[in-house]
BAPABA-445446 format. One line per 10 residues: number of its first residue (from 0); their letters; for each residue x, y, z of N, C-alpha, C. Coordinates in pm, 1 decimal. Layout:
BEGIN
NUM> A> X:Y:Z:X:Y:Z:X:Y:Z ~ ... $
# end
This chain:
BEGIN
0> MFNKIANYCK> 3994.3:4347.5:-7064.3:3977.7:4151.3:-7125.5:3916.6:4145.2:-7235.2 ~ 3818.8:4253.2:-7258.7:3802.2:4279.3:-7402.9:3867.2:4279.3:-7512.6 ~ 3983.4:4419.4:-7452.8:4093.2:4466.8:-7495.1:4201.4:4430.8:-7579.5 ~ 4174.5:4283.9:-7487.3:4291.4:4218.4:-7558.7:4226.0:4126.4:-7685.9 ~ 4118.5:4078.1:-7626.8:4056.8:3979.6:-7759.1:3964.7:4097.8:-7861.6 ~ 4030.3:4148.3:-7894.1:3964.2:4290.2:-7964.7:4121.1:4303.2:-8067.5 ~ 4215.5:4290.6:-7955.7:4314.3:4398.1:-8051.9:4361.7:4240.6:-8098.9 ~ 4365.9:4140.9:-8042.1:4394.1:3972.4:-8081.9:4285.1:3983.3:-8241.2 ~ 4203.3:4019.4:-8231.4:4059.2:3956.3:-8359.7:4117.2:4107.2:-8496.0 ~ 4216.3:4238.8:-8431.7:4300.2:4329.6:-8511.3:4365.1:4277.9:-8608.0 $
10> ACYNELAHNT> 4459.4:4186.7:-8485.3:4584.2:4182.6:-8552.8:4568.2:4067.0:-8653.3 ~ 4503.9:3940.2:-8578.8:4431.1:3797.8:-8758.1:4451.4:3854.7:-8861.2 ~ 4306.7:3956.7:-8808.0:4242.5:4106.8:-8992.2:4336.6:4130.7:-9042.6 ~ 4415.8:4187.2:-8991.6:4565.3:4254.6:-9028.0:4655.7:4109.2:-9098.7 ~ 4643.0:4081.9:-9027.0:4780.0:3965.4:-9076.8:4711.6:3905.8:-9233.3 ~ 4607.1:3856.4:-9173.1:4514.5:3729.9:-9300.9:4516.2:3856.9:-9386.6 ~ 4471.2:3981.8:-9408.3:4411.0:4093.5:-9519.2:4516.9:4155.5:-9575.8 ~ 4719.2:4142.3:-9514.5:4723.7:4204.8:-9541.3:4893.7:4207.9:-9587.0 ~ 4898.5:4052.4:-9465.6:5061.4:3980.6:-9513.5:5089.0:3848.8:-9550.8 ~ 4955.6:3789.8:-9573.6:4917.7:3674.0:-9630.6:4935.5:3640.6:-9781.3 $
20> TWPSATELTH> 5060.7:3616.0:-9815.5:5000.4:3582.5:-9974.5:4913.6:3495.5:-9947.3 ~ 4818.8:3441.5:-10085.7:4723.5:3369.9:-10082.5:4823.1:3371.7:-10277.0 ~ 4743.5:3159.8:-10303.3:4797.0:3107.4:-10385.0:4703.5:3166.7:-10534.5 ~ 4759.5:3149.0:-10676.6:4672.4:3269.8:-10787.4:4602.3:3052.9:-10825.5 ~ 4535.8:3031.9:-10879.4:4400.3:3017.7:-10956.5:4503.7:2914.3:-11010.9 ~ 4618.5:2911.8:-11071.7:4691.3:2818.9:-11117.2:4757.7:2720.2:-11023.9 ~ 4805.4:2789.6:-10899.8:4914.4:2753.7:-10844.3:4811.8:2672.1:-10763.7 ~ 4675.5:2691.4:-10675.8:4611.5:2597.6:-10610.3:4552.8:2459.1:-10723.7 ~ 4508.5:2483.9:-10863.0:4424.4:2410.2:-10904.6:4501.0:2258.2:-10946.1 ~ 4712.5:2313.1:-11002.5:4814.6:2241.8:-10953.8:4823.9:2156.9:-10825.7 $
30> NAVVVLSASL> 4783.3:2210.3:-10697.2:4837.8:2199.8:-10614.7:4748.0:2063.9:-10600.6 ~ 4656.4:2157.1:-10585.8:4514.5:1973.0:-10571.1:4483.1:1887.0:-10656.2 ~ 4570.7:1864.2:-10817.2:4569.5:1754.6:-10875.2:4705.9:1720.4:-10806.0 ~ 4829.8:1785.2:-10748.4:4991.0:1706.8:-10729.1:4869.9:1599.3:-10532.1 ~ 4825.8:1705.6:-10457.3:4719.4:1613.1:-10365.8:4655.0:1516.4:-10417.6 ~ 4519.8:1506.0:-10488.3:4449.1:1378.2:-10575.5:4545.2:1272.8:-10662.9 ~ 4659.3:1303.6:-10698.5:4745.7:1158.1:-10771.8:4777.1:1142.1:-10665.2 ~ 4880.4:1182.5:-10502.6:4914.0:1154.4:-10460.4:4849.6:1055.1:-10362.0 ~ 4713.5:1063.1:-10308.7:4548.6:1026.9:-10216.3:4551.0:879.9:-10323.5 ~ 4492.1:893.1:-10490.3:4519.0:798.5:-10507.0:4650.9:662.7:-10505.9 $
40> VIALLVFLMD> 4698.7:727.4:-10586.3:4830.9:666.1:-10544.6:4884.0:575.9:-10430.5 ~ 4846.9:672.6:-10293.1:4858.4:564.7:-10137.9:4756.2:479.7:-10110.6 ~ 4616.3:506.7:-10184.7:4545.2:400.2:-10163.6:4539.9:326.8:-10252.0 ~ 4590.6:283.2:-10328.9:4648.2:157.1:-10440.4:4721.2:108.4:-10406.6 ~ 4811.2:141.2:-10297.8:4940.4:59.9:-10337.7:4863.0:36.5:-10129.2 ~ 4798.6:88.5:-10026.3:4695.3:69.9:-9954.4:4611.6:-114.7:-9996.7 ~ 4587.3:-60.9:-10117.6:4453.9:-176.9:-10171.2:4542.5:-291.2:-10177.4 ~ 4668.2:-211.8:-10234.5:4718.9:-396.6:-10286.2:4807.5:-472.6:-10191.4 ~ 4849.2:-395.4:-10092.2:4930.1:-446.8:-9955.9:4805.4:-502.6:-9904.1 ~ 4679.3:-490.3:-9873.6:4582.8:-601.1:-9822.9:4548.5:-600.2:-9893.7 $
50> WIFKNFMSVV> 4511.5:-674.8:-9987.7:4483.7:-748.7:-10132.5:4577.8:-928.9:-10093.0 ~ 4711.2:-812.9:-10129.2:4834.0:-971.3:-10094.3:4860.3:-1002.6:-9909.6 ~ 4844.1:-896.3:-9840.7:4791.8:-976.1:-9744.5:4660.8:-1051.6:-9662.8 ~ 4599.4:-1023.4:-9741.9:4446.4:-1128.1:-9668.8:4483.1:-1278.9:-9761.9 ~ 4487.4:-1262.4:-9953.3:4541.3:-1368.5:-9961.5:4617.3:-1488.7:-9916.0 ~ 4793.5:-1391.2:-9841.8:4875.6:-1511.0:-9767.7:4835.4:-1494.9:-9674.3 ~ 4693.3:-1465.7:-9655.0:4654.0:-1534.2:-9505.3:4580.1:-1659.0:-9538.0 ~ 4508.4:-1659.3:-9643.8:4415.0:-1765.2:-9679.2:4484.4:-1836.3:-9684.8 ~ 4607.4:-1891.9:-9787.7:4715.5:-1929.8:-9793.6:4734.5:-2030.0:-9630.2 ~ 4787.9:-1937.3:-9546.2:4842.9:-2004.8:-9411.5:4732.9:-2094.3:-9296.2 $
60> YSF> 4612.9:-2003.3:-9349.0:4546.8:-2058.4:-9318.8:4490.1:-2192.9:-9317.8 ~ 4444.7:-2197.5:-9470.4:4398.6:-2343.6:-9568.4:4508.5:-2509.0:-9517.1 ~ 4590.8:-2423.2:-9466.8:4688.8:-2582.5:-9407.0:4599.8:-2596.3:-9290.5 $
# end
């Protein structure tokens, strides 16, 4: 049982240390900017949809 766990941990370490390609700092920064920009655009769209729906519903309920 413990040998299986130890072998699994060794395999995980070997995979992360030797077989994984990590992004460079430039790639990481670029990807972070892309994610941040997309998140801001989506947040703005949700805000606009909420504002439009709120105003539409206030017109509907005012009748």
